[in-house]
C-alpha positions in Angstrom: 155.3 124.4 61.1 157.9 122.4 64.0 153.7 121.3 65.2 151.4 118.6 63.4 149.1 121.2 63.6 148.4 124.9 65.2 145.8 125.6 67.9 143.3 127.9 67.1 141.6 127.8 70.9 141.6 130.2 73.7 144.0 128.3 75.3 146.6 125.9 75.3 148.1 127.6 72.3 150.7 127.1 70.1 154.2 128.5 71.6 157.1 128.9 69.4 160.1 126.4 69.6 162.1 129.1 71.8 160.0 128.8 74.6 158.9 125.3 74.5 162.7 124.3 74.5 162.5 127.1 77.6 161.7 123.5 79.3 164.7 121.3 78.5 166.4 121.8 81.6 165.6 121.0 85.5 165.8 124.1 88.6 166.1 123.7 92.0 163.2 125.0 93.9 165.6 127.0 96.5 167.8 128.0 94.1 168.7 131.9 93.5 168.9 131.2 90.1 165.5 129.3 90.2 163.6 132.3 92.2 165.8 135.0 91.7 166.6 134.6 88.6 163.9 133.9 87.1 160.1 133.8 89.7 160.8 137.3 90.6 161.9 138.3 87.0 158.5 137.7 86.2 156.7 139.2 89.3 158.2 142.7 88.5 157.3 142.0 84.6 153.4 141.2 85.8 153.3 144.0 87.3 154.7 146.4 84.9 152.9 145.2 81.6 149.6 145.6 83.9 150.4 149.3 85.2 152.9 152.1 85.3 150.8 153.1 89.2 152.3 152.4 92.1 151.0 149.9 94.2 151.1 146.6 92.7 151.9 143.4 93.3 151.6 139.9 91.8 151.3 136.7 93.0 151.9 132.8 91.2 149.7 130.2 92.0 150.0 126.4 90.9 147.1 124.9 88.5 145.1 126.1 86.0 143.9 129.5 86.0 140.2 128.9 87.0 142.7 127.4 90.2 143.8 130.6 90.5 140.5 132.8 90.0 139.4 130.4 92.5 142.3 131.5 95.0 141.4 135.4 94.8 137.1 134.9 95.3 138.4 132.1 98.2 141.3 134.7 99.5 139.7 138.2 98.9 136.0 138.3 100.1 135.4 138.7 104.2 132.9 135.5 105.5 130.9 139.4 105.8 131.2 140.5 102.6 129.2 139.6 99.5 130.4 139.2 95.6 128.4 140.6 92.7 129.3 138.9 89.8 129.2 139.8 86.3 128.0 137.0 84.1 127.6 136.6 80.3 129.0 133.6 79.8 130.7 130.0 81.2 133.8 132.2 82.5 131.5 134.7 84.5 129.3 131.7 85.6 132.4 129.6 86.5 132.8 132.2 89.2 129.3 132.1 90.2 129.7 128.6 91.0 133.2 129.4 93.0 131.0 131.2 95.5 128.9 129.2 96.0 130.8 126.4 96.8 132.7 128.3 98.9 129.5 129.5 100.6 130.6 133.2 100.0 127.5 135.7 100.1 127.3 136.2 96.2 124.4 137.3 93.5 125.0 136.2 89.9 123.6 139.4 87.5 123.0 136.9 84.1 123.0 138.9 81.2 122.9 135.9 79.2 125.8 134.7 76.6 125.6 137.2 73.2 124.7 140.6 75.5 127.3 143.3 77.4 127.6 144.2 80.9 125.9 148.5 81.2 127.5 150.1 83.3 124.4 152.3 84.1 122.7 149.3 85.5 125.2 147.4 87.1 125.2 150.8 88.9 122.1 150.3 89.8 122.1 147.1 91.5 125.0 148.5 93.4 122.6 150.9 95.2 119.8 148.4 95.4 122.4 146.4 97.1 124.9 148.0 99.6 125.3 144.3 101.5 127.8 144.1 98.2 131.4 144.7 98.5 132.9 143.1 95.9 132.4 142.8 92.6 133.9 140.2 89.5 133.9 140.5 85.6 135.3 138.3 82.9 137.0 140.6 80.7 136.8 138.7 77.4 134.2 136.4 77.4 135.9 133.2 75.5 132.2 132.1 75.8 131.6 134.0 72.6 134.2 136.0 72.0 132.9 139.2 73.7 134.9 141.7 74.8 133.4 144.2 78.3 133.4 147.3 79.0 136.1 147.4 81.8 136.8 150.4 82.1 133.0 151.4 82.2 132.2 148.5 85.1 135.2 150.0 86.7 134.4 152.8 87.4 130.6 152.4 88.9 132.6 149.8 91.3 134.8 152.7 92.2 132.6 155.3 93.0 131.1 153.1 95.1 134.5 151.7 96.8 133.8 148.5 96.1 136.4 145.8 95.8 136.7 145.3 91.6 137.9 141.3 90.5 138.9 141.5 86.4 139.2 137.9 85.5 141.4 138.6 82.4 142.4 135.1 81.7 142.5 135.5 77.5 143.0 139.4 77.6 146.0 139.8 79.3 148.6 140.5 77.2 147.0 140.6 74.1 145.3 143.7 74.9 146.7 147.5 75.9 145.1 147.7 79.5 146.8 149.8 82.7 144.9 148.4 85.5 145.6 150.8 88.0 143.7 153.8 85.8 140.7 151.5 86.1 141.2 151.0 89.3 141.1 147.1 89.1 142.1 146.0 92.7 142.1 142.2 91.6 143.1 141.3 88.1 143.5 137.6 87.5 144.8 135.7 84.2 147.4 133.0 83.3 150.6 131.0 81.4 148.7 129.5 78.8 147.2 132.5 77.3 148.2 135.8 75.2 151.7 135.7 77.5 152.4 132.5 75.3 152.9 130.1 77.8 152.4 127.0 78.2 149.9 125.9 81.3 150.6 124.8 84.7 150.2 128.4 86.5 148.2 131.3 86.8 149.3 134.8 88.8 147.3 138.1 90.8 147.8 140.9 89.6 146.5 142.9 92.7 147.4 146.3 95.0 149.2 145.5 97.6 146.9 147.5 100.3 144.6 145.3 99.8 146.3 142.2 100.0 147.9 143.1 102.6 143.8 142.7 104.0 143.9 139.3 103.2 146.0 137.5 106.1 143.3 134.5 107.7 140.7 135.2 104.6 141.6 132.0 102.9 139.4 129.3 102.7 141.7 127.1 101.4 145.0 125.9 102.3 146.6 125.2 98.7 144.7 128.4 97.2 145.5 130.4 100.1 146.9 133.6 97.5 147.7 135.6 101.1 150.2 133.1 102.3 151.7 132.4 98.7 152.0 135.9 98.3 153.6 136.4 101.9 155.8 133.5 101.0 157.1 134.7 97.9 157.8 138.1 99.0 159.6 136.7 102.1 161.5 133.9 100.6 162.0 136.0 97.2 160.1 134.2 95.0 160.0 130.9 96.7 156.9 128.7 96.1 155.0 126.8 99.4 154.3 124.2 97.3 156.1 122.8 94.8 156.7 125.0 92.0 156.0 123.4 88.2 159.6 124.9 87.4 159.7 124.1 83.8 156.7 125.8 83.0 158.0 129.1 85.2 161.1 128.6 82.4 159.0 128.4 79.8 157.3 131.5 80.8 160.1 133.8 81.6 160.9 132.9 78.0 158.0 133.9 76.3 157.9 137.3 78.3 161.0 138.1 76.1 159.1 136.6 72.5 156.8 139.8 74.0 159.3 141.7 74.4 160.8 141.4 71.1 157.8 141.6 69.4 156.9 145.3 70.5 155.0 144.1 73.7 152.0 144.4 74.3 150.5 147.3 71.6 152.5 144.9 68.8 151.0 141.8 70.3 147.5 143.7 70.1 148.0 144.6 66.4 149.0 140.8 65.3 146.1 139.8 66.9 143.4 141.7 65.7 145.0 141.6 62.4 144.5 137.5 62.2 141.1 138.1 63.6 139.8 140.7 61.1 141.7 138.3 58.4 139.5 135.5 59.8 136.1 136.9 59.6 137.0 138.2 56.4 137.4 135.1 54.8 134.8 133.3 56.6 132.1 135.6 55.2 133.5 135.5 52.0 133.5 131.8 52.3 129.4 132.6 53.6 129.8 132.0 57.6 127.8 134.2 59.6 129.9 135.6 63.3 127.9 134.9 66.1 127.6 138.8 67.4 127.9 142.1 65.8 131.1 143.1 64.7 131.9 145.8 67.8 130.8 143.2 70.4 134.4 141.3 68.5 137.4 141.0 70.4 140.9 140.1 68.9 140.9 136.7 70.6 138.7 134.1 69.6 135.2 134.6 67.4 132.2 132.5 66.9 130.8 131.8 63.8 127.1 129.8 63.5 127.1 126.1 62.2 125.8 125.8 58.1 122.2 125.6 58.6 123.1 122.2 55.7 121.5 119.0 56.3 125.0 117.0 56.1 127.2 119.3 58.5 127.6 117.5 61.5 131.0 119.7 63.2 133.1 116.3 63.8 133.8 115.5 60.1 134.9 119.8 60.1 136.6 119.7 62.3 138.8 116.3 61.8 138.9 117.9 57.6 140.3 120.6 59.5 143.0 119.0 61.5 144.3 116.4 59.2 145.4 119.9 57.3 146.8 121.4 59.9 144.6 123.4 62.1 142.2 122.5 65.7 139.4 125.0 65.7 136.9 124.5 69.0 133.7 123.6 69.4 130.5 125.7 70.3 130.0 126.6 73.9 127.2 128.6 73.7 123.4 127.7 74.9 120.5 128.8 72.4 123.1 128.5 68.8 124.5 126.0 67.2 128.3 127.3 66.7 131.6 126.9 66.8 134.6 129.0 67.7 138.5 129.8 66.0 141.0 131.4 68.4 144.2 133.6 66.5 146.1 133.8 70.0 149.7 132.4 70.6 152.1 131.9 67.9 149.9 132.0 65.3 150.1 135.5 62.3 148.7 136.4 59.8 150.0 133.9 56.9 148.9 131.3 59.1 145.4 132.8 59.1 145.2 133.1 55.6 146.5 129.6 54.9 143.3 128.1 57.5 141.0 130.1 54.6 142.2 128.1 52.3 141.8 124.7 54.1 138.6 125.5 55.5 137.4 126.1 52.1 138.9 123.0 51.3 136.9 121.2 54.4 133.5 122.4 52.7 132.4 119.1 52.1 128.7 119.9 52.4 128.9 122.7 49.6 
């Protein structure tokens, strides 16, 4: 490894040396080499990765992934609109918090953290409240590692002519999908997830006709999704405010490496095999998964903590870090667990090495 440890988290994650090396050059934000040659290429490639359908566009937003979620929620929903938030984890809950902060009329459909959304139930909620105009859901809820049934939910949302907002933060680029086929109107993700870039910006892939309706709706200057898009459209990749140039250039390199790997389908197979090796190895050591296998995503997996009296997560974490692996604490309210991700520049042999390291770090056994 050329890093001191692998980040087995849902992002930021371990990146390739060549992605990191792409940040060694400074860029001028007014120069065509950057705007046309990097930013516009990224925008086009993101749309191509997301859908084969016509009528979609993309916009990049400075900040964390949450900033792009807030930009979308705050820019897309009109003052007379109402948002239905499908919440089965910390990131669905965060969308509800954003709506509350922005004084957007909304209803949060709390499903708990270990249950998948049921499309028929969501249809009932939409039929009971015709004031709802927009629906937001997380695709891969990294609180638990659950993959939500986005196609089924989109079907009931679009059948009722509602606007579908999909937080695909930790899934886009790592799980094959066509948002045009599903009818997603706004899809949100981030540079430091399955594309395997570094933190610094997020992006929104949107139906252009819907995005054009958002002029003047934004509740924030810096998070005005429409104005950011309009500026990039008019000025061929120019950002309204300071662009995170080094992060953007690293992302451009990460997209090249995604294509070299064989695209999203090939990356999905690597992630899925990583996750299978992880689960099989952990179960062989006596660990139990929080979720049933049918609910797993290829992104991150939650495991119950050992019930042994001497077990302490911090000590376990430290021992693993000394062996070159960083895992993630649990985020589930009613279960003592921890999480292990397998996305990023992480390969099958790394997961086998991880299982060996975990076996050697089980001091309580």
